N, C-alpha and C positions, 0 to 999 in steps of 0.2 A: 393721481387726482389732477384735475384741470383747473383748479382754483388759481386765479391770478393771471392767467394768460391774457385776458382782455386788458388788464391793467398794464401789462408789458407793452401791448400794442400802442398805448398812449405814452410810452416812454418812462413809466414808473419802474423803479428798481424793486423787484420782487424776489424774495428768497423762500425756498420750500425745503423743509427738512423733516425727516422722521427722527424718532428717538429723542425728542426734545424734552425738557423738564420745566418745572416751575420757574427756575432761574432764567431760562430763555424768555419766558413770558415777561417776567419782571424787568429784565434788562431792555427788552424791546419796548415796553411801555415807557420806561424812563427816557428812551431816545425819541419818544413821540411817534414811533412807528405804528402803523395800523397792524393789528394782530388778529389773525383768523385761525381758528382751530377746527379741524375735522372731528366730529363727534357722532355718537349714536343718538340721533335726534329723538327717537322714540323713548329711549331710556331717560332722557332729560325731561321730556314733556308728556310722554305717553303714560299709559296704564302700566304700572310696575310689574304686575303679575303677567300681563300679556307679553311684555318685553322679556321677562325672565324665560317664559316658554319659547318665545322666538329665538332667543340666544341659545337655548338648549338644542333646538332643532336645526337652526340655520347657522349658528355661530354669531359672533359679534359683527355688527354691520355699521360701519361708519358712513352714514348716509346723509349727513347734514353738516353744514358749516355755520359757525357763529363768530361774531366779532367780539373780542375781549376788550372791555372798556376799562376795567380797573381790577387791581388786586389789593385787597385790604388785609395787611398782615395782622393787625390787631384783632380783627374779627374773623380771621382765617376764611375769607370769602372772596369770590370772583364774581364780578358783574359782567354780564354779557348782553349783547344785542342779538336778538334772534330774528332773522328776516322773515320767518314763517309765523311770527306771533303778532298779535295785536298789541301786546304790552311793549313799551319802548325798551324796558330793561328787565332782566332777571338777575337775582343774586343767588348764587349757589355756594354751599360750603366748598372749601378747597378740595376736601376729600371727595365729595360727590362729583365735582367737575373733573378731577383727575381720573376718576373711575370711568366716566363717559368718554373722556379724551383718549384713554388707553386703548379703546376699541380701534382707533386709527393708527396704532403704534406711535402715538404722540406726534402726529403730523401737524406741523405748524407752518403757517404762511405769514411772512412779515413783509410789509410794504414800507419802504423808506419814504417818509413824507418830505424830506429835505432834498432839494435838487441842487 
């Protein structure tokens, strides 16, 4: 994935990793890093039946990136910013988010905001 390359051009510290987990997200948010996850955008926002059929025919397709804004342990939810949406924020259950994130082999991009 090419996410983050433009940010590196401007001197920001960008890390890209597969096989991340919820702890990686939580720790990155605690450091005030920007946190971006590759997900299957259709599964998150599209028609669930259509996406199920698509996954069966073509396999899982991590075709979208979202910015993770918050993890709420008490409510077991994750708040994201979706650049393709007119809504400023979406809240997903942690289980649903982890399912859609798994399509990208848990690919996570973190951008260190402290220089």
